[in-house]
FIBA-23135 format. One record per residue (C-alpha): y, z negated, x. Coordinates in Angstrom, 1 decimal. Each point is the difference from the previous one (the first is absolute). Example, Ala and Ser with C-alpha at 12.3 -4.5 7.8 and 13.67 -1.06 7.14 Angstrom:
2
<rec yy="-4.5" zz="-7.8" xx="12.3"/>
<rec yy="3.4" zz="0.7" xx="1.4"/>
! end
This chain:
405
<rec yy="-93.6" zz="-76.0" xx="44.5"/>
<rec yy="-2.3" zz="0.9" xx="-2.8"/>
<rec yy="-2.4" zz="-1.4" xx="-2.5"/>
<rec yy="-3.8" zz="0.0" xx="0.8"/>
<rec yy="-2.9" zz="-0.7" xx="-2.3"/>
<rec yy="-3.0" zz="-1.7" xx="1.8"/>
<rec yy="-3.5" zz="-1.2" xx="-0.6"/>
<rec yy="-1.3" zz="-2.7" xx="2.3"/>
<rec yy="-3.1" zz="-2.0" xx="0.4"/>
<rec yy="0.4" zz="-3.8" xx="-0.2"/>
<rec yy="-2.2" zz="-2.7" xx="1.8"/>
<rec yy="-2.3" zz="-0.2" xx="-3.1"/>
<rec yy="-0.6" zz="3.7" xx="-0.1"/>
<rec yy="2.2" zz="0.4" xx="-3.0"/>
<rec yy="2.5" zz="3.0" xx="-0.2"/>
<rec yy="3.7" zz="-0.9" xx="-0.2"/>
<rec yy="2.6" zz="2.6" xx="-1.0"/>
<rec yy="3.8" zz="0.1" xx="0.3"/>
<rec yy="3.1" zz="1.7" xx="1.0"/>
<rec yy="1.9" zz="-0.7" xx="3.2"/>
<rec yy="3.3" zz="1.4" xx="1.3"/>
<rec yy="0.1" zz="1.0" xx="3.7"/>
<rec yy="0.7" zz="2.8" xx="2.5"/>
<rec yy="-3.5" zz="1.6" xx="0.2"/>
<rec yy="-3.6" zz="-0.5" xx="-0.8"/>
<rec yy="-0.8" zz="-1.6" xx="3.5"/>
<rec yy="2.6" zz="-2.7" xx="-0.7"/>
<rec yy="-1.5" zz="-0.7" xx="-3.3"/>
<rec yy="-3.4" zz="-0.2" xx="1.6"/>
<rec yy="1.1" zz="-2.5" xx="2.5"/>
<rec yy="1.7" zz="-2.2" xx="-2.6"/>
<rec yy="-3.3" zz="-0.1" xx="-1.9"/>
<rec yy="-2.1" zz="-0.9" xx="3.0"/>
<rec yy="2.5" zz="-2.8" xx="0.8"/>
<rec yy="-0.7" zz="-1.4" xx="-3.5"/>
<rec yy="-3.8" zz="0.1" xx="0.7"/>
<rec yy="-0.7" zz="3.1" xx="-2.0"/>
<rec yy="-2.0" zz="3.2" xx="1.0"/>
<rec yy="1.9" zz="3.1" xx="-1.0"/>
<rec yy="-2.1" zz="2.5" xx="-1.9"/>
<rec yy="2.5" zz="2.5" xx="-1.4"/>
<rec yy="3.8" zz="0.4" xx="0.5"/>
<rec yy="2.0" zz="2.7" xx="-1.5"/>
<rec yy="3.6" zz="0.7" xx="-0.9"/>
<rec yy="1.0" zz="-1.2" xx="-3.5"/>
<rec yy="2.2" zz="1.9" xx="-2.2"/>
<rec yy="1.2" zz="-1.8" xx="-3.2"/>
<rec yy="-1.1" zz="1.9" xx="-3.2"/>
<rec yy="2.8" zz="1.8" xx="-1.7"/>
<rec yy="0.1" zz="0.2" xx="-3.7"/>
<rec yy="0.0" zz="3.2" xx="-2.0"/>
<rec yy="-1.1" zz="2.1" xx="3.0"/>
<rec yy="-3.2" zz="2.1" xx="-0.3"/>
<rec yy="-2.8" zz="-1.1" xx="2.3"/>
<rec yy="-3.1" zz="1.8" xx="1.3"/>
<rec yy="-1.9" zz="-3.3" xx="0.6"/>
<rec yy="-2.2" zz="0.4" xx="-3.1"/>
<rec yy="-1.0" zz="3.5" xx="0.9"/>
<rec yy="-3.5" zz="-0.1" xx="1.5"/>
<rec yy="-0.6" zz="-3.7" xx="-1.0"/>
<rec yy="-3.4" zz="0.9" xx="-1.4"/>
<rec yy="-1.3" zz="2.0" xx="2.9"/>
<rec yy="-1.3" zz="-1.0" xx="3.4"/>
<rec yy="1.6" zz="2.0" xx="2.8"/>
<rec yy="-0.6" zz="0.4" xx="3.8"/>
<rec yy="2.9" zz="-2.2" xx="0.6"/>
<rec yy="-1.7" zz="-2.6" xx="-2.1"/>
<rec yy="-3.1" zz="0.2" xx="2.0"/>
<rec yy="1.9" zz="-0.2" xx="3.4"/>
<rec yy="1.7" zz="-3.2" xx="-1.5"/>
<rec yy="-3.4" zz="-1.3" xx="-1.0"/>
<rec yy="-1.4" zz="0.4" xx="3.5"/>
<rec yy="2.9" zz="-1.4" xx="1.7"/>
<rec yy="0.4" zz="-3.1" xx="-2.3"/>
<rec yy="-3.8" zz="-0.8" xx="0.1"/>
<rec yy="0.1" zz="0.1" xx="3.8"/>
<rec yy="3.2" zz="-2.1" xx="0.2"/>
<rec yy="-1.4" zz="-2.7" xx="-2.5"/>
<rec yy="-3.3" zz="-0.2" xx="1.8"/>
<rec yy="1.7" zz="-0.5" xx="3.3"/>
<rec yy="2.1" zz="-2.8" xx="-1.6"/>
<rec yy="-3.2" zz="-1.8" xx="-0.7"/>
<rec yy="-0.7" zz="0.8" xx="-3.7"/>
<rec yy="-3.5" zz="1.0" xx="-1.3"/>
<rec yy="-0.6" zz="3.4" xx="-1.3"/>
<rec yy="-0.1" zz="-1.3" xx="-3.6"/>
<rec yy="3.3" zz="-2.0" xx="0.6"/>
<rec yy="1.7" zz="3.1" xx="1.4"/>
<rec yy="-1.0" zz="2.1" xx="-3.0"/>
<rec yy="1.2" zz="-2.6" xx="-2.3"/>
<rec yy="3.4" zz="-0.4" xx="1.6"/>
<rec yy="0.5" zz="3.7" xx="0.0"/>
<rec yy="-0.9" zz="0.3" xx="-3.6"/>
<rec yy="2.3" zz="-2.9" xx="-1.0"/>
<rec yy="3.0" zz="1.4" xx="1.8"/>
<rec yy="-0.1" zz="3.6" xx="-0.8"/>
<rec yy="2.3" zz="1.5" xx="-2.6"/>
<rec yy="-2.2" zz="3.1" xx="-0.4"/>
<rec yy="-2.4" zz="-0.2" xx="-2.9"/>
<rec yy="-2.4" zz="2.6" xx="1.5"/>
<rec yy="-0.1" zz="-1.8" xx="3.4"/>
<rec yy="-0.6" zz="-3.4" xx="-1.7"/>
<rec yy="-3.0" zz="1.4" xx="-1.9"/>
<rec yy="-1.3" zz="1.6" xx="3.2"/>
<rec yy="0.1" zz="-3.1" xx="2.0"/>
<rec yy="-1.5" zz="-1.9" xx="-2.8"/>
<rec yy="-2.9" zz="2.4" xx="-0.2"/>
<rec yy="-0.6" zz="-0.4" xx="3.8"/>
<rec yy="0.1" zz="-3.8" xx="-0.3"/>
<rec yy="-2.6" zz="0.1" xx="-2.9"/>
<rec yy="-2.4" zz="2.2" xx="1.9"/>
<rec yy="0.2" zz="-2.5" xx="2.9"/>
<rec yy="-0.9" zz="-2.8" xx="-2.4"/>
<rec yy="-2.9" zz="2.0" xx="-1.3"/>
<rec yy="-1.5" zz="-0.2" xx="3.6"/>
<rec yy="1.2" zz="3.4" xx="1.5"/>
<rec yy="1.4" zz="0.2" xx="3.4"/>
<rec yy="3.6" zz="1.2" xx="0.6"/>
<rec yy="-1.2" zz="3.4" xx="1.3"/>
<rec yy="-2.4" zz="0.5" xx="-3.0"/>
<rec yy="2.8" zz="-0.9" xx="-2.4"/>
<rec yy="2.3" zz="2.7" xx="1.7"/>
<rec yy="-2.9" zz="2.5" xx="-0.1"/>
<rec yy="0.2" zz="-0.1" xx="-3.8"/>
<rec yy="3.4" zz="1.6" xx="0.2"/>
<rec yy="-0.5" zz="3.3" xx="2.0"/>
<rec yy="3.2" zz="1.3" xx="-1.3"/>
<rec yy="2.0" zz="-2.5" xx="1.8"/>
<rec yy="-2.3" zz="-0.9" xx="3.0"/>
<rec yy="-1.5" zz="2.6" xx="2.2"/>
<rec yy="-3.6" zz="-0.5" xx="1.6"/>
<rec yy="2.0" zz="-0.6" xx="3.3"/>
<rec yy="1.9" zz="-2.8" xx="-1.6"/>
<rec yy="-3.1" zz="-1.6" xx="-1.4"/>
<rec yy="-2.1" zz="0.3" xx="3.2"/>
<rec yy="2.9" zz="-1.6" xx="2.1"/>
<rec yy="0.2" zz="-2.8" xx="-2.6"/>
<rec yy="-3.7" zz="-0.4" xx="0.1"/>
<rec yy="0.1" zz="-0.3" xx="3.8"/>
<rec yy="2.7" zz="-2.5" xx="-0.2"/>
<rec yy="-1.9" zz="-2.2" xx="-2.4"/>
<rec yy="-3.2" zz="0.2" xx="2.1"/>
<rec yy="1.9" zz="-0.8" xx="3.1"/>
<rec yy="2.2" zz="-2.7" xx="-1.4"/>
<rec yy="3.1" zz="1.8" xx="0.8"/>
<rec yy="1.1" zz="1.5" xx="-3.4"/>
<rec yy="3.7" zz="-0.7" xx="0.4"/>
<rec yy="0.0" zz="2.0" xx="3.3"/>
<rec yy="-2.0" zz="2.8" xx="-1.5"/>
<rec yy="2.4" zz="0.3" xx="-2.9"/>
<rec yy="3.0" zz="0.1" xx="2.5"/>
<rec yy="-1.8" zz="2.9" xx="1.8"/>
<rec yy="-0.4" zz="1.8" xx="-3.3"/>
<rec yy="3.7" zz="-0.4" xx="-0.8"/>
<rec yy="0.9" zz="1.4" xx="3.3"/>
<rec yy="-2.3" zz="2.9" xx="-0.5"/>
<rec yy="1.5" zz="0.7" xx="-3.4"/>
<rec yy="3.4" zz="-0.3" xx="1.5"/>
<rec yy="-0.7" zz="2.5" xx="2.7"/>
<rec yy="-1.2" zz="2.6" xx="-2.4"/>
<rec yy="2.8" zz="-0.6" xx="-2.4"/>
<rec yy="2.5" zz="0.5" xx="2.8"/>
<rec yy="-1.7" zz="3.4" xx="0.9"/>
<rec yy="0.0" zz="1.0" xx="-3.6"/>
<rec yy="3.6" zz="-0.8" xx="-0.4"/>
<rec yy="0.9" zz="1.9" xx="3.2"/>
<rec yy="-1.8" zz="3.2" xx="-1.3"/>
<rec yy="1.8" zz="-0.4" xx="-3.4"/>
<rec yy="3.4" zz="-0.5" xx="1.6"/>
<rec yy="-0.4" zz="2.9" xx="2.2"/>
<rec yy="-0.9" zz="2.2" xx="-3.0"/>
<rec yy="3.0" zz="-1.0" xx="-2.1"/>
<rec yy="2.7" zz="2.2" xx="1.8"/>
<rec yy="-2.2" zz="3.3" xx="-0.2"/>
<rec yy="-0.7" zz="-0.8" xx="-3.6"/>
<rec yy="3.7" zz="-0.4" xx="-0.8"/>
<rec yy="0.7" zz="3.3" xx="1.8"/>
<rec yy="-2.6" zz="1.8" xx="-2.1"/>
<rec yy="1.4" zz="-1.5" xx="-3.2"/>
<rec yy="3.6" zz="0.7" xx="0.8"/>
<rec yy="-0.7" zz="3.5" xx="1.3"/>
<rec yy="-2.1" zz="1.0" xx="-3.1"/>
<rec yy="2.8" zz="-1.4" xx="-2.3"/>
<rec yy="2.7" zz="1.9" xx="1.8"/>
<rec yy="-2.0" zz="3.3" xx="-0.3"/>
<rec yy="-0.5" zz="-0.6" xx="-3.8"/>
<rec yy="3.7" zz="-0.8" xx="-0.5"/>
<rec yy="0.8" zz="3.2" xx="1.8"/>
<rec yy="-2.3" zz="2.0" xx="-2.0"/>
<rec yy="0.9" zz="-1.5" xx="-3.4"/>
<rec yy="3.6" zz="-0.8" xx="0.2"/>
<rec yy="1.7" zz="2.2" xx="2.6"/>
<rec yy="-1.7" zz="3.3" xx="-0.1"/>
<rec yy="0.3" zz="0.6" xx="-3.8"/>
<rec yy="3.7" zz="-0.1" xx="0.4"/>
<rec yy="-0.1" zz="3.0" xx="2.4"/>
<rec yy="-1.8" zz="2.1" xx="-2.7"/>
<rec yy="3.2" zz="0.3" xx="-2.0"/>
<rec yy="1.8" zz="1.2" xx="3.3"/>
<rec yy="-2.6" zz="2.6" xx="0.7"/>
<rec yy="-0.2" zz="1.5" xx="-3.6"/>
<rec yy="1.6" zz="3.3" xx="-0.5"/>
<rec yy="0.2" zz="1.1" xx="3.6"/>
<rec yy="-1.7" zz="3.2" xx="-0.8"/>
<rec yy="-2.4" zz="-0.1" xx="2.9"/>
<rec yy="-3.3" zz="-1.7" xx="0.7"/>
<rec yy="-0.1" zz="-3.2" xx="1.8"/>
<rec yy="-2.2" zz="-0.4" xx="3.0"/>
<rec yy="-3.6" zz="-0.8" xx="-0.9"/>
<rec yy="-0.1" zz="-3.5" xx="1.4"/>
<rec yy="3.3" zz="-0.9" xx="-1.7"/>
<rec yy="-1.5" zz="1.2" xx="-3.3"/>
<rec yy="-3.1" zz="-1.9" xx="0.6"/>
<rec yy="1.9" zz="-3.2" xx="0.6"/>
<rec yy="2.3" zz="0.6" xx="-3.1"/>
<rec yy="-3.1" zz="0.5" xx="-2.2"/>
<rec yy="-1.7" zz="-3.0" xx="1.4"/>
<rec yy="3.0" zz="-2.2" xx="-0.5"/>
<rec yy="0.3" zz="1.2" xx="-3.6"/>
<rec yy="-3.7" zz="-0.7" xx="-0.7"/>
<rec yy="0.2" zz="-3.5" xx="1.5"/>
<rec yy="3.4" zz="-0.8" xx="-1.9"/>
<rec yy="-1.5" zz="1.2" xx="-3.3"/>
<rec yy="-3.4" zz="-1.7" xx="0.5"/>
<rec yy="0.7" zz="-3.2" xx="1.9"/>
<rec yy="-3.1" zz="-1.9" xx="-1.3"/>
<rec yy="-2.4" zz="2.8" xx="0.4"/>
<rec yy="1.3" zz="0.7" xx="3.4"/>
<rec yy="-0.3" zz="-3.7" xx="1.0"/>
<rec yy="-3.6" zz="0.0" xx="-1.3"/>
<rec yy="-0.8" zz="3.1" xx="2.0"/>
<rec yy="1.5" zz="-1.5" xx="3.2"/>
<rec yy="-1.9" zz="-3.3" xx="-0.5"/>
<rec yy="-3.2" zz="1.3" xx="-1.2"/>
<rec yy="-1.5" zz="0.9" xx="3.4"/>
<rec yy="0.8" zz="-3.4" xx="1.8"/>
<rec yy="-1.1" zz="-2.0" xx="-3.1"/>
<rec yy="-3.2" zz="2.1" xx="-0.3"/>
<rec yy="-0.7" zz="-0.6" xx="3.6"/>
<rec yy="0.4" zz="-3.7" xx="-0.3"/>
<rec yy="-2.4" zz="-0.2" xx="-3.0"/>
<rec yy="-2.5" zz="2.2" xx="2.0"/>
<rec yy="0.2" zz="-2.4" xx="3.1"/>
<rec yy="-0.8" zz="-2.9" xx="-2.2"/>
<rec yy="-3.3" zz="1.5" xx="-1.1"/>
<rec yy="-3.2" zz="-0.5" xx="2.0"/>
<rec yy="-0.1" zz="3.6" xx="1.1"/>
<rec yy="3.7" zz="0.1" xx="0.8"/>
<rec yy="-0.3" zz="-3.1" xx="2.3"/>
<rec yy="-2.9" zz="1.4" xx="1.9"/>
<rec yy="1.8" zz="3.5" xx="0.4"/>
<rec yy="3.3" zz="-1.8" xx="1.2"/>
<rec yy="-2.0" zz="-2.3" xx="2.4"/>
<rec yy="-1.7" zz="3.0" xx="1.6"/>
<rec yy="3.0" zz="2.1" xx="0.2"/>
<rec yy="2.5" zz="-2.5" xx="1.3"/>
<rec yy="-1.9" zz="-0.6" xx="3.2"/>
<rec yy="0.2" zz="3.8" xx="0.8"/>
<rec yy="3.7" zz="0.5" xx="-0.6"/>
<rec yy="1.7" zz="-0.1" xx="3.5"/>
<rec yy="3.0" zz="-2.1" xx="-0.9"/>
<rec yy="-1.8" zz="-2.6" xx="-2.3"/>
<rec yy="-3.3" zz="-0.3" xx="1.8"/>
<rec yy="1.7" zz="-1.9" xx="2.9"/>
<rec yy="1.8" zz="-2.3" xx="-2.3"/>
<rec yy="-3.2" zz="-0.7" xx="-2.1"/>
<rec yy="-1.9" zz="-0.7" xx="3.2"/>
<rec yy="2.5" zz="-2.5" xx="1.3"/>
<rec yy="0.3" zz="-1.6" xx="-3.3"/>
<rec yy="-3.7" zz="-0.4" xx="-0.6"/>
<rec yy="-0.6" zz="-1.2" xx="3.5"/>
<rec yy="2.5" zz="-2.7" xx="-0.3"/>
<rec yy="-1.5" zz="-1.2" xx="-3.4"/>
<rec yy="-3.6" zz="0.1" xx="1.2"/>
<rec yy="0.4" zz="-1.7" xx="3.3"/>
<rec yy="2.6" zz="-2.6" xx="-1.2"/>
<rec yy="-2.5" zz="-0.9" xx="-2.6"/>
<rec yy="-2.9" zz="-0.2" xx="2.6"/>
<rec yy="2.1" zz="-2.1" xx="2.2"/>
<rec yy="0.8" zz="-2.7" xx="-2.6"/>
<rec yy="-3.6" zz="0.0" xx="-1.4"/>
<rec yy="-1.8" zz="-0.2" xx="3.3"/>
<rec yy="2.3" zz="-2.5" xx="1.6"/>
<rec yy="-0.6" zz="-2.3" xx="-3.0"/>
<rec yy="-3.8" zz="0.0" xx="0.3"/>
<rec yy="-1.0" zz="2.9" xx="-2.2"/>
<rec yy="-2.9" zz="2.0" xx="1.3"/>
<rec yy="1.0" zz="3.6" xx="1.2"/>
<rec yy="-2.4" zz="1.6" xx="-2.5"/>
<rec yy="1.7" zz="-1.8" xx="-2.9"/>
<rec yy="3.4" zz="0.7" xx="1.5"/>
<rec yy="-0.7" zz="3.7" xx="0.2"/>
<rec yy="-1.2" zz="-0.1" xx="-3.7"/>
<rec yy="3.1" zz="-1.6" xx="-1.1"/>
<rec yy="2.2" zz="2.3" xx="2.1"/>
<rec yy="-1.7" zz="2.8" xx="-1.8"/>
<rec yy="1.9" zz="-1.2" xx="-3.2"/>
<rec yy="3.2" zz="-0.2" xx="1.9"/>
<rec yy="0.2" zz="3.6" xx="1.1"/>
<rec yy="1.5" zz="2.1" xx="-2.7"/>
<rec yy="-1.4" zz="3.4" xx="1.1"/>
<rec yy="-3.5" zz="0.6" xx="-1.1"/>
<rec yy="-0.9" zz="1.9" xx="3.3"/>
<rec yy="0.8" zz="-3.2" xx="1.9"/>
<rec yy="-2.0" zz="-2.1" xx="-2.5"/>
<rec yy="-3.0" zz="2.2" xx="0.6"/>
<rec yy="0.4" zz="-0.2" xx="3.8"/>
<rec yy="0.1" zz="-3.8" xx="-0.1"/>
<rec yy="-3.0" zz="-0.1" xx="-2.2"/>
<rec yy="-1.9" zz="2.0" xx="2.6"/>
<rec yy="1.2" zz="-2.4" xx="2.7"/>
<rec yy="-1.3" zz="-2.9" xx="-2.0"/>
<rec yy="-3.4" zz="1.6" xx="-0.1"/>
<rec yy="0.2" zz="0.8" xx="3.8"/>
<rec yy="0.6" zz="-3.7" xx="0.6"/>
<rec yy="-2.9" zz="-1.2" xx="-2.0"/>
<rec yy="-2.1" zz="2.5" xx="2.1"/>
<rec yy="1.2" zz="-1.7" xx="3.1"/>
<rec yy="2.3" zz="2.7" xx="1.2"/>
<rec yy="3.7" zz="-0.6" xx="1.0"/>
<rec yy="2.6" zz="0.5" xx="-2.7"/>
<rec yy="2.5" zz="1.6" xx="2.4"/>
<rec yy="-2.5" zz="2.8" xx="0.9"/>
<rec yy="-0.5" zz="0.8" xx="-3.7"/>
<rec yy="3.7" zz="0.3" xx="-0.6"/>
<rec yy="0.8" zz="2.2" xx="2.9"/>
<rec yy="0.1" zz="3.8" xx="-0.2"/>
<rec yy="0.4" zz="0.3" xx="-3.8"/>
<rec yy="3.6" zz="1.1" xx="0.2"/>
<rec yy="1.1" zz="-2.8" xx="-2.4"/>
<rec yy="0.7" zz="-3.1" xx="2.3"/>
<rec yy="1.4" zz="0.6" xx="3.4"/>
<rec yy="-2.5" zz="0.1" xx="2.8"/>
<rec yy="2.0" zz="-2.6" xx="2.0"/>
<rec yy="-0.5" zz="-2.5" xx="-2.9"/>
<rec yy="-3.7" zz="0.6" xx="-0.1"/>
<rec yy="-0.3" zz="-0.3" xx="3.8"/>
<rec yy="2.0" zz="-3.3" xx="0.0"/>
<rec yy="-2.2" zz="-1.4" xx="-2.8"/>
<rec yy="-3.1" zz="0.8" xx="2.0"/>
<rec yy="1.4" zz="-1.9" xx="2.9"/>
<rec yy="0.8" zz="-2.9" xx="-2.4"/>
<rec yy="-3.7" zz="0.0" xx="-1.2"/>
<rec yy="-1.2" zz="-0.1" xx="3.5"/>
<rec yy="2.3" zz="-2.9" xx="1.1"/>
<rec yy="-0.3" zz="-1.9" xx="-3.3"/>
<rec yy="3.6" zz="0.1" xx="-0.8"/>
<rec yy="0.0" zz="2.5" xx="-3.0"/>
<rec yy="2.7" zz="-2.0" xx="-1.8"/>
<rec yy="2.5" zz="0.0" xx="2.9"/>
<rec yy="-0.6" zz="3.7" xx="0.7"/>
<rec yy="0.3" zz="0.9" xx="-3.7"/>
<rec yy="3.4" zz="-1.8" xx="-0.1"/>
<rec yy="1.2" zz="1.9" xx="3.1"/>
<rec yy="-1.1" zz="3.3" xx="-1.6"/>
<rec yy="1.8" zz="-0.9" xx="-3.3"/>
<rec yy="3.2" zz="-0.9" xx="1.8"/>
<rec yy="0.0" zz="3.2" xx="2.0"/>
<rec yy="-0.5" zz="2.3" xx="-2.9"/>
<rec yy="2.3" zz="-1.9" xx="-2.2"/>
<rec yy="2.7" zz="0.7" xx="2.5"/>
<rec yy="-1.1" zz="3.7" xx="0.3"/>
<rec yy="0.2" zz="0.2" xx="-3.9"/>
<rec yy="3.6" zz="-1.3" xx="0.0"/>
<rec yy="0.9" zz="2.5" xx="2.7"/>
<rec yy="-1.6" zz="2.9" xx="-1.9"/>
<rec yy="1.7" zz="-1.0" xx="-3.3"/>
<rec yy="3.4" zz="0.1" xx="1.8"/>
<rec yy="-0.9" zz="3.4" xx="1.5"/>
<rec yy="-1.1" zz="1.3" xx="-3.4"/>
<rec yy="3.2" zz="-1.2" xx="-1.7"/>
<rec yy="2.2" zz="1.4" xx="2.7"/>
<rec yy="-1.6" zz="3.4" xx="-0.6"/>
<rec yy="-0.1" zz="-0.2" xx="-3.9"/>
<rec yy="3.7" zz="-1.0" xx="-0.4"/>
<rec yy="1.6" zz="2.9" xx="1.7"/>
<rec yy="-2.5" zz="2.3" xx="-1.5"/>
<rec yy="0.8" zz="-1.0" xx="-3.6"/>
<rec yy="3.8" zz="0.2" xx="0.8"/>
<rec yy="-0.6" zz="3.5" xx="1.3"/>
<rec yy="-1.9" zz="1.2" xx="-3.0"/>
<rec yy="2.5" zz="-1.4" xx="-2.4"/>
<rec yy="2.9" zz="1.5" xx="2.0"/>
<rec yy="-1.8" zz="3.4" xx="0.1"/>
<rec yy="-0.7" zz="0.1" xx="-3.7"/>
<rec yy="3.4" zz="-1.2" xx="-1.0"/>
<rec yy="1.8" zz="2.1" xx="2.6"/>
<rec yy="-1.9" zz="3.2" xx="-1.2"/>
<rec yy="1.2" zz="-0.5" xx="-3.5"/>
<rec yy="3.6" zz="-0.8" xx="1.0"/>
<rec yy="0.2" zz="3.0" xx="2.5"/>
<rec yy="-1.6" zz="2.3" xx="-2.5"/>
<rec yy="2.7" zz="-0.8" xx="-2.6"/>
<rec yy="2.9" zz="0.2" xx="2.5"/>
<rec yy="-1.2" zz="3.4" xx="1.2"/>
<rec yy="0.1" zz="1.3" xx="-3.5"/>
<rec yy="3.4" zz="-1.5" xx="-0.6"/>
<rec yy="1.4" zz="1.5" xx="3.1"/>
<rec yy="-1.2" zz="3.4" xx="-1.0"/>
<rec yy="1.3" zz="-0.1" xx="-3.5"/>
<rec yy="2.5" zz="2.7" xx="0.7"/>
<rec yy="-2.6" zz="2.4" xx="1.4"/>
<rec yy="-2.4" zz="-0.7" xx="-3.0"/>
<rec yy="2.7" zz="0.3" xx="-2.6"/>
<rec yy="1.3" zz="3.3" xx="1.7"/>
! end
């Protein structure tokens, strides 16, 4: 048994809040429905403890992606429950504990009262709502199916968030390996090697060159920790700043599609992004030309953006998009051929969804392969570097009698 905090919609469309004790969220939902209530939100409730630091106030004055996802889900849920758009926004504003989110919903509500449509109000916040989001919301308004369209947007966001989390999660272990290996080598050079210097002093013979080099390097690093760290960190930090410039972004986008290992990863990632966006837009009534233009903003690589721009112009000229995308070395020829078939059969949305599903699966497999290569490679590099240092020291120690003699 546990405590659950709930929000539910009463018969007069007012919101009721409370706390119930039960085994799980499903049981709480059933109890509420038996009472004639429509559950809106049920979550486990933990009683606040006094004198314990809380992170709840951190980020209270900033709208996050999680807030936008919550906004989308709640608006859809409240509209399906029979509330008007104004009423849904008012309820969200009244029951939010986050100041920034209250102000945000109040501003959207104000814009609606000024005569703007919901999609026009969202378009005033390009930081939070992409052109794809705005266009799907517009299609929902025009077709009278806004709740269904918002649900579709939520599913789209969830799919991309899952893919992003998968990539991040797969990158964590290699990142830890790099950090631990780097730290181990630094400790070896700054803490362990300097102690051998005393042992080797006064032997009367010259140490091997590679041992002398390591000893001098260890001494320099030990005596100049801050400068050494700056020298080590300067190249990657400089590279990051360069890649943030306009010229750096263009250089990276051109080069990354030429590197054998990364080009296939970028191709599958961009293919998934582009065709998933096309699927959602076209299936929800957005014209293919508009969908292509929006997909141009979804692609992160500028070479792909340029290619989609050319495809948009080709469509305006009456040519097939699939033909324009094929043979450029960016998108797979299979994807372009399937898109051409979709254009001929009038099922572009369905075909784009199948393409996105296929290459998303390919991307996941490719990530696993890359990680399976990177992990042992990093371990091998760390082992070789550390092993070289240790073996070099041991070889000198074992030959102390010969050196001293």
